[in-house]
C-alpha positions as a Markdown table, in Angstrom:
| # | Residue | x | y | z |
|---|---|---|---|---|
| 1 | Met | -108.2 | 12.9 | 63.7 |
| 2 | Thr | -106.8 | 16.1 | 62.1 |
| 3 | Cys | -104.9 | 14.0 | 59.5 |
| 4 | Ile | -108.0 | 11.9 | 58.7 |
| 5 | Tyr | -110.1 | 15.1 | 58.4 |
| 6 | Ser | -107.6 | 16.7 | 56.0 |
| 7 | Thr | -107.5 | 13.5 | 53.9 |
| 8 | Leu | -111.3 | 13.4 | 53.7 |
| 9 | Lys | -111.4 | 17.1 | 52.7 |
| 10 | Phe | -108.8 | 16.6 | 50.0 |
| 11 | Val | -110.6 | 13.6 | 48.5 |
| 12 | Cys | -113.9 | 15.5 | 48.4 |
| 13 | Gln | -112.2 | 18.5 | 46.8 |
| 14 | Gln | -110.6 | 16.4 | 44.1 |
| 15 | Ala | -113.8 | 14.5 | 43.4 |
| 16 | Ser | -115.7 | 17.8 | 43.1 |
| 17 | Lys | -113.1 | 19.1 | 40.7 |
| 18 | Tyr | -113.6 | 16.2 | 38.3 |
| 19 | Gly | -117.4 | 15.8 | 38.9 |
| 20 | Phe | -117.3 | 12.4 | 40.7 |
| 21 | Thr | -118.9 | 11.1 | 43.9 |
| 22 | Pro | -116.0 | 10.7 | 46.4 |
| 23 | Ile | -115.4 | 7.1 | 47.5 |
| 24 | Ile | -112.7 | 6.1 | 49.9 |
| 25 | Thr | -111.7 | 2.7 | 51.5 |
| 26 | Phe | -110.3 | 2.2 | 55.0 |
| 27 | Asp | -109.5 | -0.6 | 57.3 |
| 28 | Gln | -111.7 | -0.8 | 60.4 |
| 29 | Pro | -109.9 | 1.6 | 62.8 |
| 30 | Leu | -109.7 | 4.4 | 60.2 |
| 31 | Trp | -113.2 | 3.6 | 58.9 |
| 32 | Trp | -114.6 | 4.1 | 62.4 |
| 33 | Lys | -112.8 | 7.4 | 62.9 |
| 34 | Ser | -113.7 | 8.8 | 59.5 |
| 35 | Thr | -117.3 | 7.7 | 59.9 |
| 36 | Thr | -117.4 | 9.5 | 63.3 |
| 37 | Ile | -116.2 | 12.6 | 61.6 |
| 38 | Leu | -118.7 | 12.3 | 58.8 |
| 39 | Leu | -121.7 | 11.9 | 61.1 |
| 40 | Ser | -120.6 | 14.9 | 63.2 |
| 41 | Glu | -120.5 | 17.2 | 60.1 |
| 42 | Pro | -123.4 | 19.7 | 59.7 |
| 43 | Glu | -125.9 | 19.4 | 56.9 |
| 44 | Gly | -124.5 | 21.0 | 53.8 |
| 45 | Ser | -120.9 | 20.0 | 54.5 |
| 46 | Asp | -119.1 | 18.8 | 51.4 |
| 47 | Leu | -118.1 | 15.7 | 53.5 |
| 48 | Lys | -121.7 | 14.5 | 53.5 |
| 49 | Ser | -121.3 | 13.4 | 49.9 |
| 50 | Leu | -118.5 | 11.1 | 50.8 |
| 51 | Ile | -118.9 | 7.3 | 50.7 |
| 52 | Ile | -116.6 | 5.4 | 53.1 |
| 53 | Arg | -116.1 | 1.7 | 52.4 |
| 54 | Leu | -114.9 | -1.0 | 54.8 |
| 55 | Gly | -111.9 | -2.8 | 53.2 |
| 56 | Gly | -112.8 | -6.3 | 52.1 |
| 57 | Phe | -109.3 | -7.7 | 52.5 |
| 58 | His | -109.2 | -6.6 | 56.2 |
| 59 | Val | -112.7 | -8.1 | 56.7 |
| 60 | Ile | -111.4 | -11.5 | 55.5 |
| 61 | Met | -108.4 | -11.2 | 57.9 |
| 62 | Ser | -110.7 | -10.4 | 60.8 |
| 63 | Phe | -113.1 | -13.3 | 59.9 |
| 64 | Leu | -110.2 | -15.7 | 59.8 |
| 65 | Gly | -109.3 | -14.5 | 63.3 |
| 66 | Ser | -112.9 | -15.1 | 64.4 |
| 67 | Ile | -112.7 | -18.7 | 63.1 |
| 68 | Arg | -109.5 | -19.2 | 65.1 |
| 69 | Ser | -111.1 | -17.8 | 68.3 |
| 70 | Leu | -114.3 | -19.9 | 68.0 |
| 71 | Met | -112.4 | -23.1 | 67.1 |
| 72 | Ala | -109.7 | -22.7 | 69.8 |
| 73 | Gly | -109.2 | -26.0 | 71.6 |
| 74 | Ser | -111.2 | -28.0 | 69.1 |
| 75 | Gly | -108.2 | -29.7 | 67.3 |
| 76 | Leu | -108.2 | -27.3 | 64.3 |
| 77 | Lys | -104.6 | -26.3 | 65.0 |
| 78 | Glu | -103.4 | -29.8 | 65.1 |
| 79 | Ile | -105.1 | -30.7 | 61.8 |
| 80 | Leu | -103.4 | -27.7 | 60.0 |
| 81 | Gln | -100.1 | -28.9 | 61.4 |
| 82 | Val | -100.4 | -32.0 | 59.3 |
| 83 | Ala | -99.8 | -30.0 | 56.1 |
| 84 | Tyr | -98.0 | -26.9 | 57.5 |
| 85 | Ala | -95.2 | -26.1 | 59.9 |
| 86 | Asp | -96.0 | -25.0 | 63.5 |
| 87 | Asn | -94.9 | -21.4 | 63.0 |
| 88 | Ala | -96.9 | -21.1 | 59.7 |
| 89 | Val | -100.0 | -22.4 | 61.4 |
| 90 | Thr | -99.7 | -19.7 | 64.1 |
| 91 | His | -99.7 | -17.0 | 61.4 |
| 92 | Met | -102.5 | -18.7 | 59.5 |
| 93 | Leu | -104.8 | -18.9 | 62.5 |
| 94 | Ser | -104.2 | -15.2 | 63.4 |
| 95 | Gly | -105.4 | -14.1 | 59.9 |
| 96 | Lys | -102.2 | -12.6 | 58.9 |
| 97 | Ala | -101.1 | -15.2 | 56.3 |
| 98 | Val | -104.3 | -14.9 | 54.4 |
| 99 | Thr | -103.5 | -17.0 | 51.3 |
| 100 | Arg | -102.1 | -19.9 | 53.3 |
| 101 | Ala | -104.9 | -19.7 | 55.8 |
| 102 | Ile | -107.6 | -19.9 | 53.1 |
| 103 | Arg | -105.9 | -22.9 | 51.4 |
| 104 | Gly | -105.5 | -24.7 | 54.7 |
| 105 | His | -109.1 | -24.2 | 55.7 |
| 106 | Leu | -110.3 | -25.3 | 52.3 |
| 107 | Leu | -108.2 | -28.5 | 52.5 |
| 108 | Ile | -109.9 | -29.3 | 55.8 |
| 109 | Tyr | -113.3 | -28.3 | 54.2 |
| 110 | Ser | -112.7 | -30.9 | 51.5 |
| 111 | Ala | -111.6 | -33.6 | 53.9 |
| 112 | Leu | -114.6 | -33.1 | 56.2 |
| 113 | Tyr | -117.1 | -33.1 | 53.3 |
| 114 | Ala | -115.5 | -36.3 | 52.1 |
| 115 | Met | -116.2 | -37.8 | 55.5 |
| 116 | Ile | -119.8 | -36.6 | 55.4 |
| 117 | Ala | -120.3 | -37.9 | 51.8 |
| 118 | Ser | -118.8 | -41.2 | 52.9 |
| 119 | Arg | -121.4 | -41.6 | 55.6 |
| 120 | Ala | -124.3 | -40.3 | 53.4 |
| 121 | Met | -123.5 | -42.4 | 50.3 |
| 122 | Gly | -122.0 | -45.5 | 51.7 |
| 123 | Ile | -118.5 | -45.2 | 50.2 |
| 124 | Ser | -115.2 | -45.9 | 51.8 |
| 125 | Leu | -112.7 | -43.1 | 52.3 |
| 126 | Pro | -109.5 | -43.0 | 50.3 |
| 127 | Asn | -106.3 | -43.0 | 52.3 |
| 128 | Asp | -102.8 | -41.4 | 51.9 |
| 129 | Thr | -101.3 | -44.5 | 50.3 |
| 130 | Glu | -104.0 | -45.9 | 48.1 |
| 131 | Gly | -105.2 | -42.5 | 46.8 |
| 132 | Ile | -108.7 | -41.9 | 45.4 |
| 133 | Glu | -108.8 | -44.9 | 43.0 |
| 134 | Glu | -109.5 | -47.6 | 45.5 |
| 135 | Met | -112.9 | -46.3 | 46.8 |
| 136 | Ser | -115.5 | -49.0 | 47.2 |
| 137 | Val | -118.6 | -49.2 | 45.0 |
| 138 | Ser | -121.6 | -47.4 | 46.4 |
| 139 | Ser | -125.4 | -47.9 | 46.0 |
| 140 | His | -125.4 | -44.3 | 44.7 |
| 141 | Ala | -122.9 | -45.1 | 41.9 |
| 142 | Lys | -125.1 | -43.4 | 39.3 |
| 143 | Glu | -125.0 | -40.1 | 41.2 |
| 144 | Ile | -121.3 | -40.3 | 41.8 |
| 145 | Asp | -120.5 | -41.1 | 38.2 |
| 146 | Ser | -122.6 | -38.2 | 37.0 |
| 147 | Ala | -120.9 | -35.8 | 39.4 |
| 148 | Ser | -117.5 | -37.1 | 38.4 |
| 149 | Glu | -118.3 | -36.6 | 34.7 |
| 150 | Leu | -119.5 | -33.1 | 35.3 |
| 151 | Leu | -116.4 | -32.2 | 37.3 |
| 152 | Gln | -114.2 | -33.5 | 34.5 |
| 153 | Asp | -116.1 | -31.5 | 31.9 |
| 154 | Leu | -115.8 | -28.3 | 34.0 |
| 155 | Met | -112.0 | -28.9 | 34.5 |
| 156 | Asn | -111.8 | -29.1 | 30.7 |
| 157 | Asn | -113.5 | -25.8 | 30.4 |
| 158 | Glu | -116.6 | -27.3 | 28.9 |
| 159 | Ser | -119.5 | -25.4 | 30.6 |
| 160 | Asp | -122.9 | -24.6 | 29.3 |
| 161 | Asp | -126.6 | -24.6 | 30.4 |
| 162 | Asp | -127.3 | -28.0 | 28.7 |
| 163 | Leu | -124.4 | -29.6 | 30.5 |
| 164 | Leu | -125.6 | -28.5 | 33.9 |
| 165 | Glu | -129.2 | -29.4 | 33.2 |
| 166 | Gln | -128.1 | -32.9 | 32.1 |
| 167 | His | -126.7 | -33.5 | 35.6 |
| 168 | Ala | -129.2 | -31.4 | 37.6 |
| 169 | Asp | -131.2 | -34.4 | 39.0 |
| 170 | Cys | -128.1 | -36.2 | 40.2 |
| 171 | Leu | -126.7 | -33.1 | 41.8 |
| 172 | Lys | -130.0 | -32.5 | 43.6 |
| 173 | Lys | -130.0 | -36.1 | 44.9 |
| 174 | Ile | -126.4 | -35.7 | 46.2 |
| 175 | Asn | -127.2 | -32.4 | 47.9 |
| 176 | Gln | -130.3 | -34.0 | 49.5 |
| 177 | Leu | -128.2 | -36.9 | 50.9 |
| 178 | Leu | -125.6 | -34.5 | 52.3 |
| 179 | Glu | -128.2 | -32.2 | 53.9 |
| 180 | Glu | -130.0 | -35.2 | 55.5 |
| 181 | Glu | -126.7 | -36.5 | 56.9 |
| 182 | Lys | -125.7 | -33.1 | 58.3 |
| 183 | Lys | -129.1 | -32.8 | 59.9 |
| 184 | Asn | -128.6 | -36.2 | 61.6 |
| 185 | Leu | -125.1 | -35.3 | 62.7 |
| 186 | Ser | -126.1 | -31.9 | 64.2 |
| 187 | Thr | -127.6 | -33.7 | 67.2 |
| 188 | Arg | -124.1 | -34.5 | 68.5 |
| 189 | Arg | -122.3 | -31.5 | 70.0 |
| 190 | Thr | -118.8 | -32.1 | 68.5 |
| 191 | Ala | -120.2 | -32.8 | 65.1 |
| 192 | Lys | -122.4 | -29.6 | 65.4 |
| 193 | Leu | -119.3 | -27.6 | 66.1 |
| 194 | Trp | -117.5 | -28.8 | 63.0 |
| 195 | Leu | -120.6 | -28.4 | 60.8 |
| 196 | Gln | -120.7 | -24.8 | 62.1 |
| 197 | Tyr | -117.0 | -24.5 | 61.0 |
| 198 | Leu | -118.0 | -25.7 | 57.5 |
| 199 | Ser | -120.8 | -23.0 | 57.5 |
| 200 | Met | -118.2 | -20.3 | 58.4 |
| 201 | Leu | -115.9 | -21.5 | 55.6 |
| 202 | Glu | -118.9 | -21.3 | 53.1 |
| 203 | Ile | -119.5 | -17.7 | 54.2 |
| 204 | Leu | -115.8 | -17.0 | 53.6 |
| 205 | Gln | -116.0 | -18.5 | 50.2 |
| 206 | Asp | -119.0 | -16.5 | 49.3 |
| 207 | Phe | -117.3 | -13.3 | 50.4 |
| 208 | Ile | -114.2 | -14.1 | 48.4 |
| 209 | Lys | -116.3 | -15.0 | 45.3 |
| 210 | Ala | -118.2 | -11.7 | 45.6 |
| 211 | Glu | -114.9 | -9.8 | 45.6 |
| 212 | Arg | -113.4 | -11.8 | 42.7 |
| 213 | Val | -116.4 | -11.7 | 40.4 |
| 214 | Gly | -117.6 | -8.3 | 41.5 |
| 215 | Asp | -121.0 | -9.3 | 42.8 |
| 216 | Trp | -122.2 | -6.4 | 45.1 |
| 217 | Gln | -125.3 | -8.2 | 46.5 |
| 218 | Met | -123.3 | -11.3 | 47.4 |
| 219 | His | -120.7 | -9.0 | 49.0 |
| 220 | Leu | -123.4 | -7.5 | 51.3 |
| 221 | Arg | -125.1 | -10.8 | 52.0 |
| 222 | Ala | -121.8 | -12.6 | 53.0 |
| 223 | Leu | -120.8 | -9.7 | 55.2 |
| 224 | Ser | -124.2 | -9.8 | 56.9 |
| 225 | Asp | -123.7 | -13.6 | 57.5 |
| 226 | Met | -120.4 | -12.8 | 59.2 |
| 227 | Leu | -121.9 | -10.5 | 61.8 |
| 228 | Pro | -123.0 | -13.1 | 64.4 |
| 229 | Tyr | -119.6 | -14.8 | 64.2 |
| 230 | Phe | -117.7 | -11.5 | 64.7 |
| 231 | Ala | -119.9 | -10.9 | 67.8 |
| 232 | Ala | -119.6 | -14.4 | 69.2 |
| 233 | Ala | -115.8 | -14.5 | 68.8 |
| 234 | Gly | -115.4 | -11.1 | 70.5 |
| 235 | His | -114.3 | -9.2 | 67.4 |
| 236 | Asn | -116.4 | -6.4 | 68.7 |
| 237 | Asn | -115.0 | -3.6 | 66.5 |
| 238 | Tyr | -115.8 | -5.4 | 63.3 |
| 239 | Ala | -119.2 | -6.6 | 64.6 |
| 240 | Lys | -120.1 | -2.9 | 65.3 |
| 241 | Ser | -118.5 | -1.4 | 62.2 |
| 242 | Ala | -119.7 | -4.0 | 59.7 |
| 243 | Arg | -123.3 | -3.6 | 60.9 |
| 244 | Ile | -123.2 | 0.2 | 60.5 |
| 245 | Tyr | -121.4 | -0.2 | 57.1 |
| 246 | Leu | -124.1 | -2.5 | 55.9 |
| 247 | Gln | -126.8 | 0.1 | 56.8 |
| 248 | Phe | -125.0 | 2.8 | 54.9 |
| 249 | Met | -124.4 | 0.5 | 51.8 |
| 250 | Gln | -128.1 | -0.7 | 51.7 |
| 251 | Ser | -129.2 | 3.0 | 51.4 |
| 252 | Leu | -127.0 | 3.6 | 48.4 |
| 253 | Ser | -129.8 | 3.0 | 45.9 |
| 254 | Thr | -131.6 | 6.1 | 47.2 |
| 255 | Asp | -128.7 | 8.3 | 48.5 |
| 256 | His | -126.3 | 7.7 | 45.6 |
| 257 | Pro | -128.1 | 5.9 | 42.7 |
| 258 | Asp | -125.1 | 6.5 | 40.4 |
| 259 | Val | -122.7 | 4.8 | 42.7 |
| 260 | Tyr | -125.2 | 2.0 | 43.4 |
| 261 | Ala | -125.5 | 1.3 | 39.7 |
| 262 | Ser | -121.7 | 1.2 | 39.3 |
| 263 | Phe | -121.4 | -1.2 | 42.3 |
| 264 | Met | -124.1 | -3.4 | 40.9 |
| 265 | Gly | -122.1 | -3.5 | 37.7 |
| 266 | Gly | -119.1 | -4.9 | 39.6 |
| 267 | Leu | -117.1 | -1.7 | 40.0 |
| 268 | His | -116.7 | -1.9 | 43.8 |
| 269 | Val | -113.6 | -4.0 | 43.1 |
| 270 | Val | -110.4 | -3.2 | 41.1 |
| 271 | Arg | -109.5 | -5.2 | 38.0 |
| 272 | Arg | -106.1 | -5.6 | 36.2 |
| 273 | Ser | -107.6 | -7.7 | 33.5 |
| 274 | Asp | -111.1 | -8.3 | 32.0 |
| 275 | Arg | -111.3 | -12.0 | 33.1 |
| 276 | Leu | -114.2 | -13.1 | 35.3 |
| 277 | Trp | -112.2 | -14.2 | 38.4 |
| 278 | Ala | -110.0 | -11.1 | 38.6 |
| 279 | Gly | -111.6 | -8.7 | 41.0 |
| 280 | Leu | -109.5 | -7.4 | 43.9 |
| 281 | Ser | -110.5 | -5.5 | 47.0 |
| 282 | Thr | -109.4 | -1.9 | 47.0 |
| 283 | Asp | -107.6 | -2.2 | 50.3 |
| 284 | Leu | -105.7 | -5.2 | 49.0 |
| 285 | Ile | -104.6 | -3.1 | 46.0 |
| 286 | Ile | -103.4 | -0.4 | 48.5 |
| 287 | Glu | -101.5 | -3.0 | 50.5 |
| 288 | Glu | -99.9 | -4.8 | 47.5 |
| 289 | Val | -99.1 | -1.8 | 45.3 |
| 290 | Leu | -98.9 | 1.5 | 47.2 |
| 291 | Met | -97.7 | 0.2 | 50.5 |
| 292 | Arg | -95.3 | -2.3 | 48.9 |
| 293 | Ser | -93.7 | 0.5 | 46.8 |
| 294 | Leu | -93.3 | 2.5 | 50.0 |
| 295 | Lys | -91.4 | -0.2 | 51.8 |
| 296 | Thr | -89.2 | -1.6 | 49.0 |
| 297 | Thr | -86.0 | -0.4 | 47.6 |
| 298 | Gly | -86.4 | 3.2 | 46.5 |
| 299 | Gly | -89.4 | 3.7 | 48.8 |
| 300 | Leu | -89.7 | 6.3 | 51.6 |
| 301 | Thr | -88.8 | 3.8 | 54.4 |
| 302 | Arg | -85.6 | 2.6 | 52.6 |
| 303 | Gly | -83.2 | 5.5 | 53.0 |
| 304 | Thr | -84.9 | 8.4 | 51.2 |
| 305 | Gly | -86.5 | 9.7 | 54.4 |
| 306 | Met | -89.9 | 10.9 | 55.4 |
| 307 | Ser | -89.7 | 14.7 | 55.5 |
| 308 | Glu | -92.4 | 16.7 | 53.8 |
| 309 | Thr | -90.3 | 17.6 | 50.8 |
| 310 | Gln | -89.2 | 14.0 | 50.2 |
| 311 | Arg | -92.8 | 12.7 | 50.5 |
| 312 | Val | -94.0 | 15.3 | 48.0 |
| 313 | Val | -91.2 | 14.5 | 45.5 |
| 314 | Trp | -91.8 | 10.7 | 45.9 |
| 315 | Leu | -95.6 | 11.0 | 45.3 |
| 316 | Leu | -95.4 | 13.5 | 42.4 |
| 317 | Ser | -92.7 | 11.5 | 40.7 |
| 318 | Met | -94.8 | 8.2 | 40.7 |
| 319 | Pro | -96.5 | 8.9 | 37.3 |
| 320 | Ile | -93.1 | 9.8 | 35.7 |
| 321 | Arg | -91.5 | 6.6 | 37.2 |
| 322 | Ala | -94.4 | 4.5 | 35.8 |
| 323 | Glu | -93.8 | 6.0 | 32.3 |
| 324 | Ile | -90.0 | 5.3 | 32.6 |
| 325 | Asn | -90.8 | 1.7 | 33.7 |
| 326 | Asn | -93.1 | 1.2 | 30.7 |
| 327 | Ala | -90.5 | 2.6 | 28.3 |
| 328 | Met | -87.7 | 0.3 | 29.8 |
| 329 | Gln | -90.0 | -2.7 | 29.3 |
| 330 | Val | -90.6 | -1.8 | 25.7 |
| 331 | Leu | -86.9 | -1.3 | 25.1 |
| 332 | Ala | -86.0 | -4.6 | 26.7 |
| 333 | Gly | -88.9 | -6.5 | 25.1 |
| 334 | Val | -90.3 | -7.5 | 28.5 |
| 335 | Asp | -93.8 | -6.6 | 29.5 |
| 336 | Tyr | -96.3 | -7.5 | 32.2 |
| 337 | Ser | -98.6 | -10.4 | 31.3 |
| 338 | Thr | -100.7 | -13.0 | 33.1 |
| 339 | Ser | -101.4 | -16.6 | 32.3 |
| 340 | Glu | -104.8 | -17.7 | 31.2 |
| 341 | Gln | -104.6 | -20.4 | 33.7 |
| 342 | His | -105.1 | -19.6 | 37.4 |
| 343 | Val | -102.2 | -20.8 | 39.6 |
| 344 | Asp | -104.6 | -23.0 | 41.6 |
| 345 | Met | -105.6 | -24.9 | 38.4 |
| 346 | Ser | -102.0 | -26.0 | 37.5 |
| 347 | Glu | -101.3 | -29.7 | 37.6 |
| 348 | Ser | -98.6 | -29.3 | 40.3 |
| 349 | Arg | -100.9 | -27.3 | 42.6 |
| 350 | Gln | -103.8 | -29.8 | 42.1 |
| 351 | Ser | -101.4 | -32.7 | 42.9 |
| 352 | Arg | -100.2 | -31.0 | 46.0 |
| 353 | Asp | -103.7 | -30.2 | 47.1 |
| 354 | Thr | -104.8 | -33.8 | 46.6 |
| 355 | Glu | -101.8 | -35.0 | 48.5 |
| 356 | Asp | -102.4 | -32.7 | 51.5 |
| 357 | Thr | -106.1 | -33.4 | 51.5 |
| 358 | Leu | -105.4 | -37.1 | 51.7 |
| 359 | Lys | -103.0 | -36.5 | 54.6 |
| 360 | Ile | -105.6 | -34.6 | 56.5 |
| 361 | Leu | -108.2 | -37.2 | 55.7 |
| 362 | Asp | -106.0 | -39.9 | 57.0 |
| 363 | Phe | -105.3 | -37.9 | 60.2 |
| 364 | Leu | -109.1 | -37.4 | 60.7 |
| 365 | Lys | -110.0 | -41.1 | 60.4 |
| 366 | Thr | -108.8 | -41.8 | 63.9 |
| 367 | Arg | -110.1 | -38.5 | 65.2 |
| 368 | Asp | -113.5 | -38.5 | 63.6 |
| 369 | Pro | -115.5 | -35.4 | 64.6 |
| 370 | Phe | -118.7 | -37.1 | 63.4 |
| 371 | Lys | -118.5 | -40.2 | 65.5 |
| 372 | Asp | -121.4 | -41.4 | 67.7 |
| 373 | Asp | -120.6 | -39.3 | 70.8 |
| 374 | Glu | -122.9 | -36.8 | 72.3 |
| 375 | Ser | -120.2 | -34.8 | 74.2 |
| 376 | Leu | -118.3 | -31.7 | 73.0 |
| 377 | His | -114.6 | -32.5 | 73.0 |
| 378 | Asn | -111.2 | -31.7 | 71.4 |
| 379 | Ile | -110.9 | -34.4 | 68.7 |
| 380 | Cys | -107.1 | -34.6 | 69.1 |
| 381 | Ser | -106.6 | -34.5 | 72.9 |
| 382 | Gly | -110.0 | -35.8 | 73.9 |
| 383 | Val | -110.5 | -33.1 | 76.5 |
| 384 | Thr | -114.3 | -32.9 | 77.1 |
| 385 | Ala | -116.1 | -29.6 | 77.7 |
| 386 | Asp | -118.6 | -29.0 | 80.5 |
| 387 | Glu | -122.1 | -27.7 | 80.0 |
| 388 | Ser | -121.1 | -24.1 | 80.2 |
| 389 | Val | -119.2 | -24.2 | 76.9 |
| 390 | Asn | -121.6 | -23.0 | 74.2 |
| 391 | Val | -119.3 | -22.5 | 71.2 |
| 392 | Asp | -121.2 | -25.1 | 69.2 |
| 393 | Asn | -124.1 | -22.6 | 69.3 |
| 394 | Ala | -121.9 | -19.6 | 68.3 |
| 395 | Cys | -124.2 | -18.4 | 65.6 |
| 396 | Ala | -127.2 | -18.2 | 68.0 |
| 397 | Val | -125.0 | -16.6 | 70.6 |
| 398 | Gly | -123.9 | -14.0 | 68.0 |
| 399 | His | -127.4 | -13.3 | 67.0 |
| 400 | Asn | -128.4 | -12.7 | 70.6 |
| 401 | Ile | -125.6 | -10.1 | 70.9 |
| 402 | Met | -126.6 | -8.4 | 67.7 |
| 403 | Asp | -130.2 | -8.3 | 69.0 |
| 404 | Lys | -129.1 | -6.5 | 72.1 |
| 405 | Met | -127.4 | -3.8 | 70.0 |
| 406 | Thr | -130.8 | -3.0 | 68.3 |
| 407 | Gly | -132.2 | 0.3 | 69.5 |
| 408 | Asn | -129.0 | 1.4 | 71.2 |
| 409 | Asn | -126.7 | 4.3 | 70.2 |
| 410 | Val | -123.8 | 2.5 | 68.4 |
| 411 | Thr | -121.2 | 4.9 | 69.8 |
| 412 | Asp | -122.3 | 4.3 | 73.4 |
| 413 | Tyr | -123.0 | 0.5 | 73.2 |
| 414 | Ser | -120.3 | -1.7 | 74.8 |
| 415 | Phe | -120.1 | -5.4 | 74.5 |
| 416 | Lys | -120.0 | -7.6 | 77.5 |
| 417 | Lys | -117.5 | -10.4 | 77.8 |
| 418 | Lys | -119.9 | -12.7 | 79.4 |
| 419 | Asp | -122.2 | -12.6 | 76.3 |
| 420 | Lys | -119.6 | -13.9 | 73.8 |
| 421 | Ala | -119.3 | -17.6 | 73.0 |
| 422 | Ile | -117.4 | -19.8 | 75.6 |
| 423 | Thr | -114.9 | -21.9 | 73.7 |
| 424 | Leu | -113.3 | -25.3 | 74.4 |
| 425 | Asp | -110.0 | -23.5 | 75.0 |
| 426 | Ser | -111.4 | -21.0 | 77.6 |
| 427 | Arg | -111.7 | -23.8 | 80.2 |
| 428 | Asn | -108.1 | -24.8 | 79.9 |
| 429 | Ser | -106.7 | -21.8 | 81.7 |
| 430 | Val | -105.9 | -20.7 | 85.3 |
| 431 | Lys | -105.3 | -17.3 | 86.8 |
| 432 | Ile | -101.8 | -16.4 | 88.0 |
| 433 | Asn | -101.4 | -13.0 | 89.6 |
| 434 | Gly | -104.8 | -12.1 | 88.1 |
| 435 | Asp | -103.8 | -12.9 | 84.6 |
| 436 | Pro | -105.3 | -15.9 | 82.7 |
| 437 | Val | -102.7 | -18.4 | 81.5 |
| 438 | Glu | -103.7 | -21.1 | 79.0 |
| 439 | Ile | -102.8 | -24.7 | 79.9 |
| 440 | Asp | -101.9 | -27.3 | 77.3 |
| 441 | Pro | -103.4 | -30.5 | 78.6 |
| 442 | Met | -101.1 | -32.8 | 76.6 |
| 443 | Leu | -97.9 | -30.8 | 77.7 |
| 444 | Leu | -99.1 | -30.9 | 81.3 |
| 445 | Phe | -99.7 | -34.7 | 81.1 |
| 446 | Gln | -96.3 | -35.3 | 79.5 |
| 447 | Arg | -94.5 | -33.3 | 82.3 |
| 448 | Leu | -96.5 | -35.1 | 85.0 |
| 449 | Leu | -95.3 | -38.5 | 83.5 |
| 450 | Thr | -91.7 | -37.2 | 83.4 |
| 451 | Ala | -92.0 | -36.0 | 87.0 |
| 452 | Gly | -93.5 | -39.4 | 88.0 |
| 453 | Glu | -90.6 | -41.3 | 86.6 |
């Protein structure tokens, strides 16, 4: 705590020196400790002017982990293994391999929505061999043609209000058909679980969009939508911290109107270019720039040592090294530049995404989560949950937990394990010497067959 307190004091002193409101970003453990220090400070303390932000990049990592926890035993892992290696899927589900995890989830998102659209609009699904050109003619061909034309125009960077207005009626009709189909499917427990999964991915997309385009209100709204899932998944630290963080940030307009105006202008994120989709979370910049330089060749952890003198020399020399780096780039005729085209928009990436989506779609055809079955089950192994499993109502479970927090001192409140959502995977475990051990039903069945022979 002494180190954190000293850091907060230093930041406040530097901000006061230059006439700025001090703002600092932490991941959840440091955010909680620093907030505790801030709240314990007496009135009139210079630390009271400090604004402590919860890092958006680490919020995404925790939310990805919440999705993994809630979807455990549902068949999600097996679907991801269609496009990724087993070891990669493990890191993706943990929330560590963020870029891969987001791509993998969005591939499944596309495949599931293709299945819903197929049911709602009466079109056949493409497969891995025929591709997307062999789809059958639908009674909603007009709406499909309109949406396809709009997509093509958008991909060709042709976007204006007239273009969107021209296709507005068809888009509304398609959205109405999809919403009606989702409402019909939500009466089946397995389908409801996977529709909830789609809702979680839409919240994740909103949060990423808020960071990339610098939309402060969307940032707060998406984080608020994450709260019940944090609570239901047992990510208690983020459920508690994010709720308090939201309360602090919603009072910015009165407590720090200058900072609120800057955040509303998109300055809560860092930009390296002036393009629309270029905002980066401040904690992501810390991880990718400062921490990377610490741990690469020439950094403190690579031979130079970590003594006080060496840390001071390394930190104070960073501006000089940046100047030397720029001078060397000018001398060599090499400079930093970015492409106008995002990597996800390249033809090779689109081709790969289409190929992987078709593979997942082909895999899901025989494991349809939306089939006419009232039970809640793993779509790959077929293991059926009993009535005690309530993960398909995770959002409601999370809201109940958040309601119990209301009126309690946040530092004293403790979450109860029995309140969180019970997942499909939680019933596939036994206790050995008091410790829960998860059982893989397919592996157990295979070993029993082998033993029987």
